[in-house]
C-alpha positions in Angstrom: 7.9 27.9 8.5 9.7 31.1 9.6 12.6 30.6 7.4 10.4 30.1 4.3 8.0 32.9 5.2 8.3 34.5 1.6 7.4 31.2 -0.1 4.4 30.3 2.2 3.0 33.9 2.3 -0.8 34.0 1.4 -0.9 30.0 1.5 -2.6 28.0 4.1 -0.5 25.1 5.6 -2.1 22.2 7.5 -0.5 19.3 9.5 -2.0 16.2 10.6 -1.2 12.6 11.9 -2.9 9.2 11.4 -2.1 6.0 12.9 -1.7 2.8 10.8 -1.8 -0.6 12.7 -1.8 1.5 16.0 0.3 1.3 18.2 2.8 -0.2 15.9 2.8 2.8 13.5 1.9 6.1 12.4 2.3 8.5 9.8 1.7 12.2 9.1 0.7 14.6 6.3 1.3 18.1 5.2 -1.1 20.2 3.1 -0.2 23.4 1.4 -2.4 25.5 -0.7 -1.5 26.7 -4.3 -3.4 28.7 -6.9 -2.9 26.2 -9.8 -0.6 23.6 -11.1 2.0 26.3 -12.4 2.2 27.8 -8.8 2.6 24.4 -7.4 5.7 23.7 -9.5 7.1 27.2 -8.7 6.8 26.6 -5.2 8.7 23.3 -5.4 11.3 25.0 -7.6 11.6 28.0 -5.0 12.0 25.5 -1.9 14.3 23.0 -3.5 16.8 25.6 -4.8 17.4 26.5 -1.1 20.1 24.8 0.7 18.4 25.5 4.1 15.1 23.6 2.8 17.3 20.7 1.5 19.0 20.2 4.7 15.7 20.4 6.7 14.4 17.6 4.3 17.4 15.5 4.7 17.9 15.9 8.4 14.4 14.7 9.4 15.3 11.2 9.1 14.7 8.1 6.9 11.8 8.6 4.6 10.1 5.3 3.6 6.9 6.4 1.7 6.6 9.7 0.4 3.6 10.7 -1.9 2.5 13.8 -3.5 -1.0 14.3 -4.2 -2.9 17.4 -5.8 -6.5 18.0 -4.7 -9.0 20.4 -6.4 -11.8 22.1 -4.7 -14.9 21.6 -7.1 -17.5 23.0 -5.1 -18.0 24.4 -1.8 -21.4 24.4 0.2 
């Protein structure tokens, strides 16, 4: 996160783990806030055009299932 401080400024980032078929396997998730769809695409573009980010992603090991989801907050109580 420190290497990409500029890109993640004013964004929240959350990490979590959930277990599937425990103890046989587990997986994890990362959440990053964006302002809108355009901001989401700009963040991807900024990160994917940096050699350090691509190295970070490729060095983390085999990726079997990677999904990308967008959520909208409709109402807060």
